[in-house]
N, C-alpha and C positions, 0 to 999 in steps of 0.2 A: 504493501500499501502505498503511494507514495506520501512523502510531508505537503501538508498545506499551508498555504500562507493567506491573512486575512490584513487587507484595508479597507480603517474606520477613518473617515473624515466626517466636519463636522462644521457648520460654523458658531462661533462663542465670541458673549463681549466676554468673558473674565480674562484678562490678561494673565498670561504667565507672571506667576510671582510665589514667596514662598509660603504665604497664605493658603492658595490653592493646592499645592503639596501641599499642604501640612491638614486640609481640608479635606483632599484625596486621599487618602493616605491608608483607610480603611478600605476602601473601595479595592487598593491598590491590593491589599491583602486578600480580598472576597476573589479578585482577580486572578494573584497566585493560584490560588485553590479550585481551578475549574480542571474539569477531568479534561485530560489531551493536550492541554496547554502544557508549552515547551516555555515560551518566553514571551514577552510584550515590551513593544519599546513605544513609551509616551512620544508624541509630537506635538507641539506647537506651533505657531506661526503669527505671531500676534500683528505684521503686516497684513495681511487677508482673518485676522478674528476669524483662524481656523485650529481645531485640537483632532486627535484623534488616537490611532497607535497602529504598529504593525506587529501581527501575531503570528505566532509559527504554533501549528497544533499538527498532534503523532497522525491524526487522520482524517478526511470528513467530513463523516458524521459530528467528530466533536467539535469541528468548526461550525457548522450548521446548529446546532445544539448554543452553543455557546452567541452565535451571531441572534435569535430569538430571543434570548434573555438579556444578552446586553442592547440589541434594539427597542425591549420594553422598557427595559431599566433608566437608558438614555431619553424615550419618550417621556418617561415620568418625571424623569429632570426639568423638561420643557425643552432638551432640545428636539428639533426637527430636521429634514433634510439631510440625514443620513445617510453619506455615500458608502458602500461597502464593498466589495471587489475581492472574490475568491483567485487563487494561482495554484497550481500543481508547480511543487522546486524542484529544479530541475538539480539532483544531488549529486552529483559528476562536476555538473560545469559551475557550481556553488562553492562546490569543496576548492576546486583548480581556485579562485578567486577569492580563499580564504573567509568564506562563511564558515561560523563555527554549527555542526550538526549534532546531532546525539548519531 
């Protein structure tokens, strides 16, 4: 089964700050315990007022389950216009270009 990558981004009016990082620490801990998640990179672009993340999952089923849960979670936080893209990881080429994969 191929590794799967998820890219999520959305508009936000919360600029990156230590307070926002502190506020989201509990959410980060919840996400860290997601079944099938290998890692997440949190992304922020204050210029375009976008935030989101890049996620690596063990399989597509884990990704799909997480995407449904997280989309609902973001919606409950008042976030709309959520852009999500799924990709299969080309492990062989990624390792050549120094990706750290399981």
